[in-house]
Z-matrix of the N, CA and C atoms (Angstrom, degrees):
N
C 1 1.472
C 2 1.477 1 114.01
N 3 1.191 2 120.96 1 139.70
C 4 1.509 3 125.35 2 -172.46
C 5 1.580 4 102.24 3 -66.91
N 6 1.497 5 108.92 4 147.57
C 7 1.458 6 114.53 5 169.94
C 8 1.580 7 112.96 6 -65.11
N 9 1.342 8 112.60 7 143.39
C 10 1.416 9 117.46 8 174.62
C 11 1.492 10 115.71 9 -58.81
N 12 1.264 11 119.56 10 147.78
C 13 1.495 12 122.80 11 179.93
C 14 1.632 13 108.36 12 -73.89
N 15 1.275 14 115.19 13 136.08
C 16 1.500 15 120.12 14 175.70
C 17 1.486 16 109.19 15 -129.05
N 18 1.269 17 118.09 16 139.60
C 19 1.532 18 125.23 17 175.72
C 20 1.489 19 104.15 18 -95.72
N 21 1.431 20 112.33 19 147.48
C 22 1.428 21 120.20 20 167.93
C 23 1.491 22 107.46 21 -135.53
N 24 1.423 23 117.57 22 151.86
C 25 1.460 24 113.58 23 -173.27
C 26 1.587 25 106.22 24 -97.69
N 27 1.367 26 109.89 25 147.51
C 28 1.425 27 117.96 26 176.55
C 29 1.453 28 107.11 27 -101.08
N 30 1.288 29 121.08 28 104.07
C 31 1.415 30 128.42 29 -166.78
C 32 1.521 31 112.32 30 -72.17
N 33 1.330 32 114.95 31 -10.01
C 34 1.549 33 122.30 32 173.05
C 35 1.425 34 114.09 33 -69.46
N 36 1.320 35 116.79 34 -27.51
C 37 1.516 36 119.60 35 -164.13
C 38 1.486 37 105.71 36 -148.94
N 39 1.259 38 126.62 37 10.56
C 40 1.454 39 133.61 38 177.48
C 41 1.495 40 106.41 39 47.22
N 42 1.329 41 116.71 40 44.19
C 43 1.486 42 118.44 41 172.43
C 44 1.565 43 111.31 42 -115.73
N 45 1.259 44 114.88 43 167.72
C 46 1.482 45 118.97 44 -178.40
C 47 1.468 46 110.39 45 -115.31
N 48 1.357 47 110.00 46 141.56
C 49 1.605 48 116.38 47 176.39
C 50 1.576 49 107.29 48 -130.52
N 51 1.283 50 115.18 49 149.84
C 52 1.383 51 116.18 50 172.21
C 53 1.505 52 112.58 51 -64.77
N 54 1.347 53 120.08 52 153.14
C 55 1.503 54 120.52 53 171.20
C 56 1.398 55 110.34 54 -64.19
N 57 1.305 56 119.72 55 123.31
C 58 1.503 57 119.54 56 -176.53
C 59 1.483 58 119.48 57 -53.49
N 60 1.448 59 114.04 58 -23.46
C 61 1.409 60 118.06 59 176.38
C 62 1.550 61 116.62 60 -75.41
N 63 1.169 62 111.29 61 -9.05
C 64 1.593 63 116.03 62 -178.72
C 65 1.617 64 106.43 63 -102.52
N 66 1.263 65 124.27 64 0.79
C 67 1.428 66 127.61 65 -169.59
C 68 1.550 67 109.09 66 -100.32
N 69 1.201 68 119.00 67 131.04
C 70 1.570 69 127.53 68 170.45
C 71 1.489 70 106.45 69 -80.60
N 72 1.354 71 113.36 70 112.17
C 73 1.526 72 117.15 71 -177.78
C 74 1.510 73 107.32 72 -80.79
N 75 1.449 74 114.18 73 141.66
C 76 1.414 75 124.17 74 170.89
C 77 1.523 76 111.50 75 -59.12
N 78 1.418 77 116.31 76 147.61
C 79 1.451 78 117.27 77 175.03
C 80 1.470 79 109.99 78 -55.54
N 81 1.363 80 117.26 79 158.06
C 82 1.427 81 118.56 80 179.59
C 83 1.449 82 116.33 81 -56.34
N 84 1.422 83 114.78 82 -35.79
C 85 1.448 84 118.55 83 -174.18
C 86 1.624 85 111.74 84 -69.15
N 87 1.347 86 109.65 85 -18.99
C 88 1.498 87 115.18 86 -177.03
C 89 1.499 88 111.22 87 -96.34
N 90 1.249 89 119.75 88 4.77
C 91 1.582 90 120.62 89 177.28
C 92 1.541 91 107.32 90 -74.58
N 93 1.360 92 112.12 91 151.92
C 94 1.383 93 119.31 92 179.67
C 95 1.476 94 108.85 93 -80.31
N 96 1.345 95 116.77 94 153.06
C 97 1.538 96 121.69 95 171.09
C 98 1.608 97 109.76 96 -69.58
N 99 1.257 98 112.25 97 173.35
C 100 1.514 99 116.01 98 -178.88
C 101 1.588 100 109.24 99 -126.23
N 102 1.315 101 116.47 100 132.14
C 103 1.532 102 120.43 101 177.60
C 104 1.494 103 104.97 102 -94.76
N 105 1.344 104 119.69 103 117.59
C 106 1.515 105 119.44 104 173.91
C 107 1.462 106 113.38 105 -84.01
N 108 1.343 107 123.16 106 -25.16
C 109 1.423 108 124.89 107 -178.56
C 110 1.451 109 108.76 108 -78.65
N 111 1.412 110 117.32 109 159.35
C 112 1.535 111 123.93 110 -179.04
C 113 1.522 112 106.27 111 -67.58
N 114 1.254 113 113.48 112 148.68
C 115 1.542 114 118.29 113 166.94
C 116 1.402 115 111.95 114 -62.04
N 117 1.418 116 119.24 115 149.04
C 118 1.426 117 118.36 116 179.10
C 119 1.464 118 117.02 117 -74.61
N 120 1.228 119 127.66 118 145.16
C 121 1.436 120 137.76 119 165.69
C 122 1.525 121 113.97 120 -79.02
N 123 1.345 122 124.61 121 89.29
C 124 1.354 123 118.19 122 -175.56
C 125 1.522 124 116.72 123 -98.45
N 126 1.397 125 114.09 124 -6.58
C 127 1.416 126 117.62 125 178.42
C 128 1.469 127 111.62 126 -111.02
N 129 1.344 128 117.99 127 -151.77
C 130 1.459 129 120.90 128 -176.52
C 131 1.475 130 108.16 129 -82.85
N 132 1.360 131 120.31 130 -22.62
C 133 1.512 132 119.74 131 -179.04
C 134 1.543 133 113.37 132 -132.79
N 135 1.224 134 120.30 133 153.91
C 136 1.526 135 117.86 134 178.98
C 137 1.498 136 111.31 135 -57.37
N 138 1.356 137 111.77 136 152.38
C 139 1.489 138 112.27 137 -175.66
C 140 1.570 139 115.97 138 -70.06
N 141 1.330 140 121.72 139 149.51
C 142 1.306 141 125.68 140 -179.18
C 143 1.539 142 112.88 141 -82.90
N 144 1.305 143 112.60 142 -32.29
C 145 1.495 144 123.10 143 -179.82
C 146 1.586 145 112.33 144 -148.97
N 147 1.359 146 113.65 145 161.68
C 148 1.434 147 120.61 146 177.28
C 149 1.469 148 110.24 147 -111.74
N 150 1.296 149 115.79 148 146.81
C 151 1.476 150 123.87 149 173.93
C 152 1.433 151 109.15 150 -102.85
N 153 1.369 152 120.83 151 108.53
C 154 1.399 153 125.28 152 -179.61
C 155 1.541 154 111.72 153 -100.34
N 156 1.327 155 121.03 154 128.39
C 157 1.328 156 123.83 155 179.01
C 158 1.609 157 115.04 156 -80.86
N 159 1.340 158 114.52 157 122.11
C 160 1.439 159 112.51 158 174.02
C 161 1.455 160 117.26 159 -67.03
N 162 1.361 161 116.68 160 -16.47
C 163 1.493 162 115.58 161 -177.54
C 164 1.613 163 99.43 162 -162.18
N 165 1.325 164 115.19 163 164.51
C 166 1.469 165 119.70 164 178.25
C 167 1.557 166 106.66 165 -65.65
N 168 1.405 167 110.85 166 142.27
C 169 1.508 168 117.59 167 -178.07
C 170 1.526 169 113.29 168 82.07
N 171 1.265 170 119.22 169 13.99
C 172 1.411 171 121.53 170 177.02
C 173 1.573 172 118.00 171 -73.47
N 174 1.353 173 113.62 172 -9.80
C 175 1.434 174 118.06 173 170.63
C 176 1.565 175 108.08 174 92.46
N 177 1.248 176 124.06 175 24.20
C 178 1.442 177 125.98 176 -171.64
C 179 1.553 178 108.29 177 -66.37
N 180 1.338 179 115.81 178 -49.84
C 181 1.348 180 117.41 179 175.57
C 182 1.589 181 121.29 180 -55.17
N 183 1.365 182 112.07 181 -38.64
C 184 1.502 183 116.49 182 176.20
C 185 1.505 184 109.92 183 -71.65
N 186 1.348 185 119.46 184 -37.70
C 187 1.545 186 121.12 185 -176.78
C 188 1.572 187 103.82 186 -71.84
N 189 1.267 188 119.63 187 -48.57
C 190 1.491 189 117.94 188 178.86
C 191 1.460 190 115.34 189 -58.93
N 192 1.300 191 119.04 190 -31.91
C 193 1.537 192 123.09 191 171.07
C 194 1.421 193 113.61 192 -64.42
N 195 1.381 194 113.30 193 -49.13
C 196 1.517 195 122.95 194 179.66
C 197 1.554 196 113.80 195 -53.51
N 198 1.492 197 108.57 196 -53.32
C 199 1.328 198 118.46 197 -176.14
C 200 1.608 199 111.14 198 -86.78
N 201 1.255 200 125.25 199 104.02
C 202 1.418 201 125.85 200 -177.34
C 203 1.463 202 116.38 201 -57.52
N 204 1.307 203 120.63 202 -37.69
C 205 1.410 204 122.01 203 177.54
C 206 1.524 205 116.90 204 -81.12
N 207 1.498 206 116.56 205 17.22
C 208 1.395 207 117.36 206 -174.34
C 209 1.608 208 104.28 207 -116.36
N 210 1.414 209 107.50 208 161.55
C 211 1.475 210 117.71 209 175.13
C 212 1.489 211 112.87 210 -120.97
N 213 1.198 212 127.89 211 144.01
C 214 1.496 213 125.68 212 -177.04
C 215 1.557 214 106.10 213 -93.40
N 216 1.442 215 110.44 214 113.35
C 217 1.442 216 115.96 215 -175.60
C 218 1.580 217 108.08 216 -96.79
N 219 1.244 218 115.75 217 3.80
C 220 1.475 219 118.95 218 176.72
C 221 1.486 220 104.95 219 66.95
N 222 1.426 221 119.47 220 -132.62
C 223 1.452 222 128.92 221 -174.08
C 224 1.611 223 107.03 222 -103.66
N 225 1.296 224 118.17 223 0.54
C 226 1.401 225 118.32 224 -170.10
C 227 1.556 226 109.90 225 -106.31
N 228 1.359 227 118.64 226 149.15
C 229 1.417 228 130.05 227 165.33
C 230 1.527 229 110.63 228 -62.34
N 231 1.291 230 119.07 229 131.93
C 232 1.537 231 118.03 230 176.31
C 233 1.504 232 107.73 231 -86.58
N 234 1.298 233 115.46 232 112.15
C 235 1.565 234 122.69 233 -178.29
C 236 1.375 235 113.18 234 -92.73
N 237 1.349 236 120.74 235 -18.67
C 238 1.468 237 119.40 236 -178.27
C 239 1.503 238 115.42 237 -80.57
N 240 1.417 239 112.04 238 127.34
C 241 1.513 240 116.64 239 -178.89
C 242 1.479 241 112.19 240 -76.06
N 243 1.347 242 121.43 241 -7.51
C 244 1.410 243 127.05 242 174.90
C 245 1.488 244 117.93 243 -75.39
N 246 1.297 245 115.92 244 -6.28
C 247 1.515 246 122.26 245 167.49
C 248 1.624 247 109.74 246 -140.38
N 249 1.238 248 114.02 247 171.96
C 250 1.468 249 115.28 248 -169.09
C 251 1.574 250 111.91 249 -59.22
N 252 1.306 251 113.49 250 147.15
C 253 1.481 252 117.88 251 -179.09
C 254 1.624 253 106.55 252 -120.63
N 255 1.331 254 112.13 253 8.14
C 256 1.444 255 114.23 254 179.96
C 257 1.564 256 106.49 255 -82.73
N 258 1.227 257 119.00 256 134.43
C 259 1.527 258 118.79 257 -163.48
C 260 1.561 259 109.08 258 -129.89
N 261 1.318 260 118.40 259 132.70
C 262 1.364 261 126.55 260 166.99
C 263 1.558 262 108.48 261 -99.52
N 264 1.226 263 124.43 262 112.41
C 265 1.474 264 123.55 263 -179.52
C 266 1.557 265 103.02 264 -79.09
N 267 1.326 266 112.61 265 138.53
C 268 1.494 267 121.38 266 -179.21
C 269 1.512 268 108.98 267 -116.95
N 270 1.257 269 119.83 268 140.29
C 271 1.463 270 128.42 269 177.01
C 272 1.461 271 114.80 270 -152.61
N 273 1.402 272 122.84 271 152.19
C 274 1.351 273 125.03 272 168.96
C 275 1.572 274 108.57 273 -78.34
N 276 1.445 275 111.33 274 143.79
C 277 1.281 276 117.99 275 -179.58
C 278 1.734 277 113.40 276 -83.57
N 279 1.311 278 104.22 277 79.39
C 280 1.553 279 115.74 278 -177.98
C 281 1.509 280 101.76 279 -147.06
N 282 1.275 281 116.43 280 172.47
C 283 1.502 282 121.38 281 -176.24
C 284 1.573 283 104.31 282 -64.05
N 285 1.345 284 124.29 283 -55.62
C 286 1.422 285 118.07 284 -178.60
C 287 1.397 286 116.80 285 -59.46
N 288 1.326 287 118.69 286 -35.75
C 289 1.471 288 123.49 287 175.34
C 290 1.572 289 112.79 288 -59.47
N 291 1.330 290 111.98 289 -45.30
C 292 1.469 291 115.29 290 -174.78
C 293 1.601 292 109.85 291 -74.48
N 294 1.331 293 115.43 292 -28.15
C 295 1.429 294 118.12 293 175.39
C 296 1.545 295 107.53 294 -71.78
N 297 1.274 296 122.33 295 -39.93
C 298 1.391 297 122.98 296 -176.97
C 299 1.568 298 107.62 297 -72.03
N 300 1.317 299 118.11 298 -29.39
C 301 1.498 300 119.38 299 175.94
C 302 1.427 301 109.73 300 -66.29
N 303 1.412 302 113.80 301 -49.17
C 304 1.464 303 117.15 302 175.83
C 305 1.479 304 115.13 303 -50.73
N 306 1.348 305 121.52 304 -41.91
C 307 1.399 306 124.85 305 176.53
C 308 1.532 307 115.70 306 -59.30
N 309 1.446 308 111.36 307 -39.57
C 310 1.613 309 114.86 308 -179.79
C 311 1.509 310 101.69 309 -70.71
N 312 1.247 311 127.24 310 -48.12
C 313 1.478 312 128.44 311 -176.43
C 314 1.507 313 113.48 312 -53.71
N 315 1.492 314 109.99 313 -50.33
C 316 1.489 315 114.04 314 -173.87
C 317 1.559 316 108.36 315 -68.89
N 318 1.351 317 115.51 316 -29.28
C 319 1.440 318 122.59 317 -178.88
C 320 1.591 319 106.05 318 -61.59
N 321 1.404 320 113.54 319 -45.38
C 322 1.366 321 114.95 320 -178.01
C 323 1.496 322 117.41 321 -71.08
N 324 1.335 323 111.62 322 -37.63
C 325 1.469 324 119.56 323 180.00
C 326 1.613 325 106.29 324 -68.61
N 327 1.237 326 119.67 325 -27.72
C 328 1.522 327 124.21 326 -178.20
C 329 1.466 328 109.39 327 -83.77
N 330 1.340 329 121.55 328 0.86
C 331 1.546 330 123.84 329 179.46
C 332 1.472 331 113.15 330 72.80
N 333 1.342 332 121.54 331 28.84
C 334 1.364 333 121.80 332 -178.10
C 335 1.577 334 111.70 333 -104.62
N 336 1.327 335 116.89 334 -2.41
C 337 1.369 336 124.34 335 169.80
C 338 1.503 337 111.46 336 -73.44
N 339 1.353 338 121.90 337 155.25
C 340 1.434 339 115.11 338 172.34
C 341 1.457 340 120.72 339 -58.17
N 342 1.342 341 118.88 340 153.03
C 343 1.512 342 121.75 341 -179.86
C 344 1.643 343 104.03 342 -58.56
N 345 1.409 344 107.80 343 138.98
C 346 1.456 345 116.06 344 177.58
C 347 1.347 346 111.70 345 96.66
N 348 1.308 347 127.91 346 -22.20
C 349 1.541 348 126.80 347 178.99
C 350 1.463 349 105.85 348 -69.53
N 351 1.366 350 109.79 349 137.61
C 352 1.521 351 123.25 350 177.78
C 353 1.499 352 104.12 351 -134.21
N 354 1.331 353 114.90 352 113.68
C 355 1.549 354 120.13 353 173.44
C 356 1.434 355 111.62 354 -80.59
N 357 1.167 356 115.17 355 116.94
C 358 1.653 357 120.37 356 -175.39
C 359 1.435 358 112.81 357 -104.24
N 360 1.350 359 122.77 358 -6.98
C 361 1.452 360 115.86 359 178.17
C 362 1.544 361 103.81 360 175.68
N 363 1.330 362 115.02 361 169.47
C 364 1.476 363 129.22 362 172.81
C 365 1.487 364 111.08 363 -124.53
N 366 1.391 365 113.28 364 126.47
C 367 1.522 366 113.17 365 176.65
C 368 1.594 367 107.58 366 -114.18
N 369 1.300 368 117.40 367 131.32
C 370 1.311 369 126.95 368 -172.44
C 371 1.532 370 109.28 369 -112.34
N 372 1.258 371 121.97 370 121.74
C 373 1.412 372 130.14 371 -176.15
C 374 1.414 373 112.17 372 -107.78
N 375 1.325 374 121.67 373 127.11
C 376 1.465 375 126.96 374 -173.72
C 377 1.627 376 106.30 375 -54.93
N 378 1.240 377 116.47 376 140.86
C 379 1.391 378 124.18 377 177.91
C 380 1.509 379 113.57 378 -93.59
N 381 1.394 380 116.49 379 -17.02
C 382 1.398 381 122.64 380 169.86
C 383 1.562 382 113.04 381 -158.41
N 384 1.244 383 119.61 382 164.57
C 385 1.522 384 118.41 383 176.83
C 386 1.584 385 107.06 384 -66.06
N 387 1.297 386 114.68 385 165.21
C 388 1.400 387 121.14 386 172.46
C 389 1.435 388 113.71 387 94.91
N 390 1.344 389 110.12 388 -179.21
C 391 1.531 390 120.07 389 -177.03
C 392 1.547 391 114.68 390 -68.14
N 393 1.306 392 111.99 391 137.03
C 394 1.509 393 123.98 392 179.99
C 395 1.562 394 107.77 393 -69.45
N 396 1.263 395 125.11 394 124.50
C 397 1.537 396 125.75 395 175.68
C 398 1.431 397 110.74 396 -62.66
N 399 1.408 398 108.79 397 147.04
C 400 1.556 399 113.82 398 -176.56
C 401 1.546 400 113.97 399 -61.60
N 402 1.393 401 117.09 400 -30.14
C 403 1.515 402 113.58 401 173.09
C 404 1.514 403 116.35 402 -64.10
N 405 1.352 404 116.42 403 -35.54
C 406 1.436 405 114.97 404 172.80
C 407 1.494 406 119.67 405 -71.52
N 408 1.383 407 117.70 406 -31.11
C 409 1.352 408 123.00 407 170.11
C 410 1.534 409 114.78 408 -59.06
N 411 1.380 410 113.34 409 -43.10
C 412 1.415 411 115.59 410 176.32
C 413 1.472 412 114.41 411 -65.39
N 414 1.312 413 115.27 412 -41.21
C 415 1.471 414 117.59 413 -176.82
C 416 1.589 415 111.45 414 -72.09
N 417 1.257 416 112.20 415 -31.56
C 418 1.634 417 121.00 416 172.00
C 419 1.441 418 107.36 417 -54.95
N 420 1.423 419 118.49 418 -46.22
C 421 1.354 420 117.64 419 -172.38
C 422 1.604 421 113.95 420 -68.98
N 423 1.335 422 104.09 421 -31.45
C 424 1.573 423 105.83 422 177.26
C 425 1.542 424 108.86 423 -69.97
N 426 1.309 425 122.75 424 -46.52
C 427 1.452 426 127.01 425 174.86
C 428 1.478 427 111.48 426 -50.89
N 429 1.362 428 116.04 427 -42.11
C 430 1.404 429 119.51 428 -173.09
C 431 1.545 430 114.99 429 -59.20
N 432 1.339 431 112.97 430 -24.07
C 433 1.480 432 120.56 431 179.41
C 434 1.519 433 113.88 432 -71.58
N 435 1.328 434 117.91 433 -11.66
C 436 1.421 435 124.49 434 179.93
C 437 1.500 436 112.25 435 -92.43
N 438 1.336 437 122.01 436 4.18
C 439 1.561 438 122.73 437 -170.17
C 440 1.460 439 101.37 438 -149.41
N 441 1.452 440 109.54 439 153.67
C 442 1.450 441 116.53 440 173.82
C 443 1.481 442 114.01 441 -69.90
N 444 1.216 443 119.71 442 -45.77
C 445 1.467 444 121.74 443 -177.89
C 446 1.493 445 115.17 444 -133.65
N 447 1.320 446 117.87 445 142.10
C 448 1.540 447 119.13 446 174.85
C 449 1.518 448 105.95 447 -122.91
N 450 1.321 449 111.37 448 136.82
C 451 1.479 450 117.17 449 -175.44
C 452 1.673 451 102.24 450 -123.08
N 453 1.375 452 107.94 451 140.79
C 454 1.495 453 116.76 452 -176.55
C 455 1.472 454 110.45 453 -115.07
N 456 1.420 455 112.83 454 135.46
C 457 1.379 456 121.48 455 175.48
C 458 1.543 457 108.07 456 -129.76
N 459 1.319 458 114.94 457 128.01
C 460 1.482 459 121.45 458 -174.80
C 461 1.492 460 113.10 459 -82.78
N 462 1.400 461 112.61 460 -177.10
C 463 1.420 462 123.39 461 179.24
C 464 1.491 463 108.85 462 -78.40
N 465 1.466 464 117.70 463 132.72
C 466 1.357 465 121.35 464 179.90
C 467 1.647 466 106.81 465 -130.97
N 468 1.276 467 114.41 466 106.32
C 469 1.416 468 125.05 467 -169.57
C 470 1.599 469 107.52 468 -62.05
N 471 1.279 470 115.39 469 -37.13
C 472 1.510 471 115.76 470 -178.23
C 473 1.546 472 116.50 471 -62.55
N 474 1.359 473 118.88 472 -14.65
C 475 1.481 474 125.55 473 179.70
C 476 1.541 475 110.24 474 -58.17
N 477 1.410 476 118.21 475 -36.14
C 478 1.363 477 121.31 476 -175.54
C 479 1.538 478 116.36 477 -68.08
N 480 1.279 479 114.59 478 -15.13
C 481 1.474 480 118.33 479 176.41
C 482 1.517 481 114.07 480 -111.62
N 483 1.316 482 118.33 481 7.33
C 484 1.432 483 123.24 482 -174.46
C 485 1.555 484 110.04 483 -110.72
N 486 1.346 485 115.01 484 141.94
C 487 1.383 486 127.01 485 168.04
C 488 1.522 487 110.95 486 -77.92
N 489 1.292 488 125.44 487 147.64
C 490 1.433 489 121.28 488 177.71
C 491 1.451 490 109.52 489 -62.12
N 492 1.268 491 124.14 490 -41.24
C 493 1.429 492 128.63 491 176.06
C 494 1.507 493 114.96 492 -57.49
N 495 1.298 494 118.03 493 -14.56
C 496 1.441 495 120.86 494 -179.67
C 497 1.571 496 113.33 495 -94.22
N 498 1.312 497 112.01 496 -14.99
C 499 1.536 498 116.37 497 -173.20
C 500 1.556 499 106.92 498 -76.32
N 501 1.332 500 110.04 499 139.26
C 502 1.438 501 121.94 500 176.19
C 503 1.621 502 105.23 501 -65.18
N 504 1.299 503 117.49 502 167.29
C 505 1.397 504 122.84 503 176.79
C 506 1.499 505 121.74 504 -128.49
N 507 1.235 506 122.74 505 142.84
C 508 1.427 507 124.51 506 175.22
C 509 1.451 508 113.25 507 -81.70
N 510 1.269 509 122.87 508 124.61
C 511 1.419 510 124.29 509 172.78
C 512 1.543 511 105.33 510 -120.12
N 513 1.383 512 114.99 511 140.44
C 514 1.401 513 119.63 512 -176.82
C 515 1.570 514 114.53 513 -50.14
N 516 1.308 515 116.91 514 139.36
C 517 1.438 516 123.56 515 -172.88
C 518 1.403 517 115.62 516 74.22
N 519 1.266 518 122.53 517 2.39
C 520 1.483 519 124.21 518 170.74
C 521 1.567 520 108.51 519 -56.74
N 522 1.307 521 120.67 520 144.02
C 523 1.454 522 121.90 521 177.21
C 524 1.507 523 103.63 522 -75.88
N 525 1.408 524 122.30 523 156.48
C 526 1.364 525 127.06 524 171.94
C 527 1.488 526 109.97 525 -56.62
N 528 1.443 527 114.58 526 141.20
C 529 1.375 528 121.27 527 177.69
C 530 1.595 529 115.31 528 -71.39
N 531 1.280 530 116.30 529 161.17
C 532 1.496 531 117.40 530 169.88
C 533 1.486 532 105.27 531 -72.26
N 534 1.335 533 110.55 532 145.77
C 535 1.559 534 120.31 533 -175.94
C 536 1.461 535 114.35 534 -58.57
N 537 1.280 536 115.23 535 -26.32
C 538 1.635 537 113.01 536 -174.79
C 539 1.521 538 106.98 537 -111.63
N 540 1.331 539 120.69 538 18.91
C 541 1.554 540 117.26 539 174.28
C 542 1.427 541 113.50 540 -63.03
N 543 1.311 542 120.55 541 143.31
C 544 1.443 543 124.06 542 171.28
C 545 1.521 544 110.23 543 -74.88
N 546 1.381 545 111.56 544 159.57
C 547 1.441 546 118.26 545 -168.06
C 548 1.640 547 110.03 546 -66.73
N 549 1.389 548 115.14 547 -23.12
C 550 1.432 549 115.19 548 177.67
C 551 1.458 550 113.78 549 -81.05
N 552 1.348 551 117.47 550 -9.54
C 553 1.411 552 120.08 551 -178.80
C 554 1.518 553 113.51 552 -103.40
N 555 1.348 554 122.70 553 -27.92
C 556 1.441 555 129.71 554 176.96
C 557 1.489 556 111.07 555 -163.96
N 558 1.310 557 113.02 556 156.84
C 559 1.444 558 118.33 557 -178.39
C 560 1.602 559 103.10 558 -77.82
N 561 1.391 560 109.73 559 151.04
C 562 1.571 561 109.39 560 174.48
C 563 1.460 562 117.56 561 -54.08
N 564 1.248 563 121.32 562 158.73
C 565 1.422 564 127.31 563 178.14
C 566 1.624 565 111.13 564 -55.77
N 567 1.294 566 118.66 565 -43.13
C 568 1.403 567 118.51 566 -177.32
C 569 1.544 568 110.07 567 -71.00
N 570 1.236 569 119.72 568 -34.32
C 571 1.529 570 124.57 569 179.83
C 572 1.486 571 104.67 570 -69.89
N 573 1.379 572 121.80 571 -40.60
C 574 1.464 573 123.43 572 176.58
C 575 1.474 574 106.75 573 -60.40
N 576 1.332 575 119.28 574 -53.94
C 577 1.471 576 124.68 575 -177.87
C 578 1.567 577 112.54 576 -49.73
N 579 1.327 578 113.92 577 -51.53
C 580 1.401 579 121.11 578 -178.62
C 581 1.558 580 109.72 579 -61.54
N 582 1.285 581 121.09 580 -46.35
C 583 1.344 582 125.26 581 179.80
C 584 1.438 583 115.53 582 -58.12
N 585 1.389 584 114.73 583 -37.96
C 586 1.432 585 121.95 584 -177.91
C 587 1.505 586 107.22 585 -71.67
N 588 1.365 587 115.34 586 -45.09
C 589 1.480 588 117.50 587 174.50
C 590 1.489 589 115.94 588 -56.91
N 591 1.299 590 117.83 589 -39.65
C 592 1.522 591 121.39 590 -176.18
C 593 1.528 592 107.47 591 -69.93
N 594 1.313 593 118.00 592 -39.39
C 595 1.560 594 121.92 593 176.14
C 596 1.431 595 109.26 594 -67.18
N 597 1.238 596 121.09 595 -35.82
C 598 1.566 597 121.06 596 -177.41
C 599 1.508 598 105.88 597 -76.79
N 600 1.156 599 120.30 598 -38.28
C 601 1.463 600 121.79 599 177.29
C 602 1.508 601 114.49 600 -65.53
N 603 1.369 602 117.52 601 -39.68
C 604 1.294 603 127.16 602 175.12
C 605 1.650 604 112.57 603 -59.75
N 606 1.361 605 110.23 604 -48.85
C 607 1.524 606 116.86 605 -179.29
C 608 1.618 607 105.76 606 -63.82
N 609 1.321 608 114.54 607 -47.52
C 610 1.435 609 112.39 608 -176.80
C 611 1.587 610 110.62 609 -62.88
N 612 1.383 611 121.94 610 -34.48
C 613 1.359 612 120.36 611 -175.83
C 614 1.611 613 102.73 612 -71.44
N 615 1.224 614 123.02 613 -36.91
C 616 1.353 615 118.99 614 -176.30
C 617 1.465 616 119.76 615 -76.71
N 618 1.364 617 117.28 616 -27.03
C 619 1.396 618 126.39 617 162.35
C 620 1.430 619 115.41 618 -64.25
N 621 1.254 620 119.87 619 -46.38
C 622 1.464 621 122.68 620 174.12
C 623 1.406 622 114.54 621 -57.53
N 624 1.393 623 119.15 622 -41.71
C 625 1.350 624 124.26 623 -176.34
C 626 1.375 625 111.30 624 -70.80
N 627 1.371 626 122.24 625 -35.95
C 628 1.413 627 129.51 626 179.85
C 629 1.550 628 107.88 627 -68.98
N 630 1.344 629 116.32 628 -43.05
C 631 1.511 630 119.99 629 179.73
C 632 1.626 631 107.62 630 -65.94
N 633 1.290 632 116.87 631 -40.23
C 634 1.535 633 113.92 632 177.57
C 635 1.435 634 109.03 633 -69.90
N 636 1.318 635 126.39 634 -34.44
C 637 1.411 636 124.33 635 -179.95
C 638 1.633 637 109.32 636 -64.98
N 639 1.257 638 116.16 637 -42.71
C 640 1.424 639 121.17 638 177.68
C 641 1.556 640 112.37 639 -61.11
N 642 1.408 641 115.70 640 -44.54
C 643 1.495 642 117.21 641 174.97
C 644 1.517 643 114.02 642 -64.00
N 645 1.245 644 116.34 643 -30.15
C 646 1.555 645 116.43 644 -179.91
C 647 1.485 646 112.13 645 -79.84
N 648 1.417 647 111.96 646 -19.89
C 649 1.473 648 111.50 647 175.68
C 650 1.512 649 117.62 648 -90.27
N 651 1.351 650 109.60 649 -9.53
C 652 1.461 651 115.10 650 176.66
C 653 1.501 652 114.02 651 -74.27
N 654 1.328 653 126.52 652 129.08
C 655 1.435 654 126.24 653 -174.82
C 656 1.522 655 105.57 654 -75.46
């Protein structure tokens, strides 16, 4: 019988990870590569988090363009401490995408990601328009137990005729877009919602870590 899953707290960032001894490690050929060089700064400020694709076609370039505070990590773990190592894993909401997301999350829980990497969430992007099949909803619920936060982005037809550079960007504290805005004018409402949630969770994590640090320093 497999050992039960246990959580332990990472006091550096007030996050929770599974006990590595309880995690089934992905096969070696399914492990993600590692990026040793710093992530690029494409905007006015260094990125706050990186978007890591669990598989090819996960939409990391689009998501990192939409979210101004993000960097596109491609398929590789960001190993350099000279840029952010906070990671949002990205996957398509389909069975192969969820399986790949589970691999990345189990890889991190098992301690196989580079030192300093902190997975702060999972973003699932619709693989097609329409209702999500029940089997996917059930598997999504299982995968959600491996991560603190899950963010959902729907299907947007207009993406097929847009260049990345034409897409509008979400900047923290931007007001919500109008529902019928074109992608060159504003990010979709679900992208804005997810971006706001990510920034809110990051801020709460940092505030909590600072408060814990202060309490530990108090004699």
